C-alpha positions in Angstrom: 0.0 0.0 0.0 1.3 3.4 -1.0 2.2 5.8 1.8 1.7 9.5 1.9 4.8 11.7 2.0 4.5 13.9 5.1 7.1 16.3 6.3 9.0 15.2 9.4 7.7 16.8 12.6 11.3 17.7 13.6 11.8 20.1 10.8 9.9 23.0 9.3 7.5 22.0 6.4 8.8 22.8 2.9 7.4 25.8 1.1 4.6 25.3 -1.5 6.1 24.4 -4.9 3.5 24.0 -7.6 4.0 22.1 -10.8 3.0 23.6 -14.1 2.6 20.4 -16.0 -0.8 19.3 -17.1 -2.0 16.5 -14.8 -3.6 13.4 -16.0 -6.8 11.7 -14.8 -7.0 10.5 -11.2 -6.9 6.8 -10.5 -10.2 5.1 -10.3 -11.8 5.0 -6.9 -13.2 1.8 -5.5 -16.5 2.2 -3.6 -17.4 0.0 -0.7 -20.4 -0.1 1.6 -20.3 1.8 4.9 -22.4 2.2 7.9 -22.1 5.3 10.0 -25.5 5.1 11.6 -24.6 3.3 14.8 -23.4 5.2 17.9 -20.4 4.7 20.1 -20.9 4.5 23.8 -20.0 7.7 25.7 -20.0 7.8 29.5 -20.4 11.0 31.6 -17.5 12.8 33.1 -14.1 11.5 32.3 -13.2 8.1 30.9 -10.5 6.2 29.2 -10.4 6.1 25.4 -11.6 3.0 23.7 -9.0 0.9 22.0 -8.9 1.6 18.2 -9.6 -2.1 17.5 -12.9 -2.2 19.3 -15.1 -0.3 16.8 -18.8 -1.3 16.7 -19.2 -0.2 13.1 -17.6 -0.5 9.7 -15.1 2.2 9.0 -15.7 4.5 5.9 -14.1 3.3 2.7 -10.5 4.3 2.1 -9.2 4.4 -1.4 -5.5 4.6 -2.4 -4.4 5.0 -6.0 -4.0 1.9 -8.1 -2.6 1.3 -11.5 -5.9 0.4 -13.0 -8.1 3.2 -14.4 -11.8 3.1 -15.2 -13.4 5.6 -17.5 -16.8 5.2 -15.8 -15.6 5.7 -12.2 -12.5 7.9 -12.5 -12.5 11.2 -10.7 -12.5 14.3 -12.8 -9.0 15.4 -13.9 -7.6 18.4 -12.1 -7.3 21.7 -13.9 -4.1 23.4 -15.0 -2.4 25.8 -12.6 -3.4 29.5 -13.1 -0.2 31.5 -12.3 -0.6 34.5 -10.1 1.6 37.5 -10.9 4.0 38.5 -8.0 3.4 42.2 -8.6 1.6 44.0 -5.8 -0.6 45.9 -8.3 -4.3 45.0 -8.3 -5.5 42.6 -11.0 -7.2 43.9 -14.0 -11.0 43.9 -14.0 -12.6 42.2 -16.9 -15.8 43.8 -18.1 -19.0 41.8 -17.2 -16.9 39.3 -15.3 -18.8 37.4 -12.6 -16.9 37.1 -9.3 -16.7 33.6 -7.8 -18.9 32.7 -4.8 -17.0 32.0 -1.6 -17.8 28.6 -0.1 -15.1 28.1 2.5 -12.4 29.9 4.3 -9.7 28.4 6.6 -6.3 29.3 7.9 -3.3 26.9 7.8 -1.9 25.6 11.1 0.4 28.5 11.9 -2.0 31.1 10.5 0.5 32.4 8.0 -1.7 31.5 5.1 -5.4 30.9 4.4 -7.3 29.0 1.8 -10.6 30.1 0.1 -12.8 27.5 -1.6 -15.1 28.9 -4.3 -17.6 27.7 -6.8 -14.8 27.6 -9.4 -11.9 26.0 -7.4 -9.7 27.4 -4.6 -7.1 30.1 -3.9 -4.3 30.4 -1.4 -3.3 33.7 0.2 -0.3 34.8 2.2 -1.3 36.8 5.3 1.7 39.1 5.8 2.4 40.6 3.4 -1.1 39.9 2.1 -1.2 38.6 -1.5 -2.6 35.8 -3.5 0.0 33.0 -3.8 -1.8 30.8 -6.4 -5.1 29.4 -7.5 -6.7 26.5 -9.2 -9.7 27.3 -11.3 -11.9 24.2 -12.0 -14.0 23.9 -15.0 -17.5 24.6 -13.5 -16.7 22.8 -10.3 -16.8 24.0 -6.7 -14.7 23.2 -3.7 -16.6 23.4 -0.4 -13.6 22.5 1.9 -9.9 23.1 1.3 -7.6 22.3 4.2 -3.9 23.1 4.1 -1.0 21.3 5.9 1.2 24.2 7.0 2.8 25.3 3.7 3.6 21.9 2.2 2.2 20.3 -1.0 -0.5 18.2 0.7 -4.1 19.5 0.8 -7.5 18.0 1.6 -10.3 18.8 -0.8 -14.1 18.3 -0.6 -16.5 19.3 -3.4 -19.1 21.9 -2.6 -21.6 24.4 -4.1 -24.3 23.8 -6.6 -21.9 22.0 -8.9 -19.3 20.3 -6.8 -16.1 19.3 -8.5 -15.6 16.2 -6.2 -18.5 14.4 -4.4 -19.4 16.2 -1.1 -19.2 12.9 0.7 -15.5 12.3 -0.2 -12.2 13.7 1.1 -9.6 13.9 -1.6 -6.0 13.9 -0.4 -4.3 16.1 -3.0 -0.5 16.2 -3.6 0.3 19.1 -5.8 3.9 18.0 -6.4 2.4 15.0 -8.2 -0.6 17.0 -9.5 -2.9 14.2 -8.5 -5.0 12.7 -5.7 -3.0 10.2 -3.7 -5.9 8.9 -1.6 -9.5 9.4 -0.7 -11.9 8.8 2.2 -15.6 8.0 1.3 -18.6 8.4 3.6 -22.4 7.9 3.5 -23.1 11.6 4.4 -21.6 14.9 3.4 -18.3 16.0 4.9 -18.7 19.1 7.1 -15.0 19.8 7.8 -11.5 18.4 7.7 -8.6 19.0 10.1 -5.0 18.1 9.3 -1.9 17.4 11.4 1.4 15.9 10.3 0.3 12.6 11.7 -3.5 12.7 11.6 -6.5 13.4 9.3 -9.7 14.3 11.1 -13.0 14.2 9.2 -16.1 15.8 10.6 -19.6 14.6 9.6 -23.1 15.7 10.9 -23.0 13.3 13.9 -19.6 11.7 13.8 -15.9 12.5 13.7 -13.3 10.0 12.3 -9.6 10.2 13.1 -7.2 8.6 10.6 -3.5 7.9 10.6 -2.0 10.1 7.9 0.7 7.7 6.8 -1.6 4.8 5.7 -5.2 6.3 6.2 -5.9 3.7 8.9 -8.9 4.5 11.1 -7.7 4.9 14.7 -10.8 6.5 16.5 -14.4 7.6 15.9 -16.5 9.9 18.0 -20.3 10.4 18.3 -21.5 14.0 18.6 -24.7 16.0 18.7 -25.8 17.4 15.3 -22.8 19.3 14.0 -23.7 21.0 10.7 -21.0 23.6 11.1 -18.3 20.9 11.4 -17.0 22.3 14.7 -13.7 20.6 15.6 -10.2 21.8 16.7 -6.9 19.9 17.1 -3.7 20.9 18.8 -0.7 21.5 16.5 2.2 21.5 18.9 4.6 18.6 18.6 3.7 15.8 21.0 0.4 14.2 21.9 -2.8 15.1 20.1 -5.6 17.0 21.8 -9.0 17.0 19.9 -12.0 19.2 20.9 -15.5 18.7 19.5 -19.1 19.0 20.6 -20.2 16.5 23.2 -23.2 14.2 23.3 -25.6 16.9 24.7 -26.4 20.5 24.2 -23.8 22.9 25.4 -21.2 20.2 26.1 -17.6 20.1 24.8 -15.7 16.9 24.5 -11.9 16.9 24.9 -9.9 13.9 23.8 -6.4 13.6 25.2 -4.8 10.9 23.0 -1.5 10.9 24.7 -3.0 10.2 28.2 -5.9 8.2 26.6 -8.4 10.2 28.5 -11.7 11.8 27.6 -12.9 15.0 29.4 -16.5 16.4 29.1 -17.0 20.1 29.9 -20.5 21.6 30.3 -19.5 24.9 28.8 -22.9 26.6 28.1 -26.7 26.1 28.6 -27.3 26.8 24.9 -25.8 25.0 21.9 -22.1 25.5 21.2 -21.7 28.1 18.4 -17.9 28.1 18.1 -14.7 27.3 20.0 -11.0 27.8 19.6 -8.1 25.6 20.9 -4.7 26.9 21.8 -1.7 25.5 19.8 -0.6 23.4 22.8 -4.1 22.1 23.4 -4.2 23.3 27.1 -6.8 26.1 26.7 -10.2 26.3 24.9 -12.4 29.3 24.4 -16.1 28.7 23.8 -19.2 30.6 22.8 -22.8 29.6 22.6 -25.7 30.5 20.2 -26.9 33.0 22.8 -23.8 35.1 21.9 -23.3 36.9 25.2 -20.5 34.9 26.9 -17.0 33.8 26.0 -15.5 31.3 28.4 -12.0 29.9 28.7 -11.5 26.5 30.1 -8.5 24.3 31.0 -8.7 21.2 28.8 -6.8 19.2 31.4 -9.4 19.3 34.2 -12.2 21.4 32.7 -11.8 24.3 35.1 -13.4 27.6 34.1 -10.5 30.1 34.0 -12.1 33.2 32.6 -15.5 34.5 31.5 -16.2 37.6 29.5 -19.7 39.2 29.0 -20.6 40.9 25.7 -23.7 43.0 25.4 -25.0 44.3 22.1 -27.4 47.3 21.8 
């Protein structure tokens, strides 16, 4: 089985280098049945993580490239790279040109870049100094999720919009050095979000979160959540053990997974539903806000202690 090429954690990730060659068609995916309707058991308070081998359901299908291509099932070929001038002058405006619709926006792990998914493809921007680095315009296809891995050549893509370029229920692992998809993850329902680390891929669905090993796309953990249409999920990026935060099993609850210590912590953060949260780089602090929109609370992820609370009133 082919393995993904991931930058070593001990060194800085390589800069983005984009090939100008015209890529060929993607290898044919192989679909397989899945069942993501069963729930995993979650106990209150704090508990030890379940062993990865003891899953009660079939993992979503994982497809790695093969040498056999099928015209009927092959994924659409990627478009050619559209170069972006390095000049700081604004781009020329074409008469009657229709601007693309924004479908997704996300920062990379060190917040030095951000990616924008549109109904025509995606674009990558540098934050400081601000400028567009590159873009890929697809022929009438939209990208609903584009997740970067620092500044390296690996991205995760999910189709979106009224005419998705890839199926919205698949995560395509894209290697721009090879100008092709080197793997994919298939699900029964639409993918709401993707989070990347050098060692993990986290896929968020409406009611579940799946954690995969990046090297071989092996499923290592799955989590049941309350309805999560926004795809709320955050992971630590500091070297060391992984900390994952997601909505819990009930309204207003936050679930914290400490993979290094093999512990699960549940925090009742709000009375209303969780609207958003942010995790510190080292995974020790989490800031939460609810749909009520008046309080921002900061908790310790280790023991769930409320450390600070700020009240916001709008008139």
